[in-house]
N, C-alpha and C positions, 0 to 999 in steps of 0.2 A: 563451084560445088564439087562433088566427087569427080575424079578423073573419068571422062567419057560421058558425063551427063551434066549439063548446065541447068540453071534454075528454070529456064524456059522449057526445057525437055522434061524436067521433073514435074512442072505444072501441067504440061501436055499429057503426061502419063496419067496424072490424077483425073484429068477430064475424061479419059477412056473409062476409068472405073466409075466415074460419076454419071455415066449414061443412064437415062431413065431413072433418075433419082437413086442411084446406086443399086438398081435392080438388074442392070445390064440388058442385053438383047434376048437372053434365054436363061432359064434356071440352070444352076450348077455348071455354068461356063467357067473355064479357067483361062488365065494367061500365064505363059511361062517362057523361060529362055534357058538355053543350055550354056555351059561354060566348063572348062577343064579344071577350074579351081577346086579348092578343098571343101567348099561349103555349098549348101543349098539353103536359100532364104525363102521362107514361106510366109504368106499373109492370108490366113483362112477367113478373116473377117473384113477383107477389103470391100466386100459387098454386104448388103443386108442379109440377115439370116432369120430363121424362125427357131426359137429355142424354148422348150417347155411350153409350147403353144403361144408364145409371145414373139412379136417381131423385135429383133435387135438391130438397131441402126448400125451401118458400116463404121468401122474404125478408119476414119478418113486418113489418107496419106500413108496407110500401112503398106498397101500394094506398091505405091510409088517408092516408099523407103526400101522395101525388099528388093525391088529392081535396081535402085541406085546402089545399094550395097553390093549386089551381085555384079554390077558393071564395074564397080571400083575394085573388086577382088578377082575378077575374071571367073566368077562362079555362076551357078544356076539359080533360078528363082521360080517361084510358083505362087500364084495368088488367085483367089476367087474373084471372078469378074461377072458373075450373074447371081441373082438371089439364090441362096443356099437352102436346099430342102431340109426339112426337119429330120433329125436322126438321133438315135440314142446310143448306139454302140458301133464301134469301127467295123465289126464283122458284118454289119448290115449296110455299110456304106462302101460299095464297090464301084466307085466312080473314078473319073480321070485324076482327081486330086489324090485319092488314096493310092492309085496305081503309080503316080509319080513319087510318092513317099516310099513305096516298096522299092522302086528303082534306086532311090537315094541310099537306102540301106544296103542293097546289093552292091552298089558302086563304092561304098565306104565313105560317103559324104557325111560331114558334120552338119547337122541341121540347126539353123537358127530361126526360130519361129517368132515373127514380128507381130505384136499386138498393140493396140492403143489403150491407154489408161487415162482416166480423167485427172486433171490437176488437183481435184479435191481430195485425192488420196495422199497428197503431201510429199510425193517423190517424183523425180524426173525419169528414173529408170528402175523397174523391178526386174530382177533376174530370177527366173524359175529353173531349178535344176532337179526337182523331185526329192523323194525321200532317201534315195540311194544313189547319189551322183557319182559319176566317174571322176578319177583324178584329173582328167583333162577338163571336164566341165567345171570343176572347182577352180582349177588354175586359170581358165579363161575368165571366170567370174571375178577372180582377184585382179586380173589385168584390167578388166573393165572398170572396176571400182577405183583402181589406182589412176587410170588415164583420165577419168571424169571426176576427179576429186572435188572440183568446184561445184558439182551438182550433188543432189541427194540421190544416191544409188543404194537400193536395198536388195540384198541377196536372200532368197528364201522368204519366209514370212507369208503374208496374205496371198501373194501371187506366185506360189512356189510350183505351180503346174503339176500338182499331184492328181488332178482329176483324170480319169481314164479317157475323157473326151478330148484331151489336149493333144496337139501334135507331138509334144515332147514325150508324153506317155506312150503314144503309138510307136514312135521311133525306138524308145527304150525297150518296149515289149517285143519289138521285131529284131532286136539285137544290135541296134545302132546307138548313136549318141546325139544329144541335142541339148540346147538351151532355149528357154522361152524368154523373150524380152518384151516387157510392157513399157511402152515409151509414151511420155507425156506430150501433149500437143505442141509445146513450144520447141521441141526437138524434131518434129516431123512435119508440122503444118505451116507452110510458108505463107498461107493466108493470115494466120494469127501472128506469126513471128517470121518475117522474111529473112532474117540474117542467121539465126542459130541452126536451122536444119542443115544448111550447106557445110558449116563448120563441123557439126556432129558427124555427118556422113564421111567427110574427108578423114577426120581423126579416127573414127571407128573402122573405116576401111583399112587405114594404115596399121592399126592395132591388129586387125585380123590377118593381114598379110604377114606381119611379123610373127604372129602366133603360128601360122601355117608353114613358115619357112622351114625347110628341111623335112616336112611331113609329106607322106604320100598316102592317099586313101587306100585302105585295106579292104579288098573286095570280100563280100560274104557270099558263100555258095548259095546259088539260087535253089 
């Protein structure tokens, strides 16, 4: 699998998120890791959430995928590890997850928000860059499409991360830059597909390292 995390470690990480049927030990708990790399990988739905009064089941293996990509690129990661309380607007959500996103913007990190998407939507990867993407976001989207040409990769469209509730929108509104990735089960869930996730993580990590080569995070004034 990706450098620094083998399949057993990947599965063990998911077992941490799976505690108490993906509700964790306490509400709104997060897991995170630091790294000097160019990116911050987030997984806001690695635990169960309540949205519009309805329980939304966790996007399984998104927390593990965020961590694995962070390890492979020497970057930071952040994932929900306890049932997420219902919220409507970012300005009412002043928790550890939001604080970590604020820090990412200040540190000039490029945020990659990892979500899970059902195979029934007909694509392996959806890339969300919003309605007014930066040149870098568009360039990185093109690199992903090219690298994973054997898969169906859709940029924009149904999952373009324009909702104000998305991590991508929060980062953009705060002066940072981000992409949202919606990843199908066969590229993240080793229970369903033991072979493909490791290959995906290794290739995606290499792509991101190449993209970041020569770049330095630009700090934003606090």
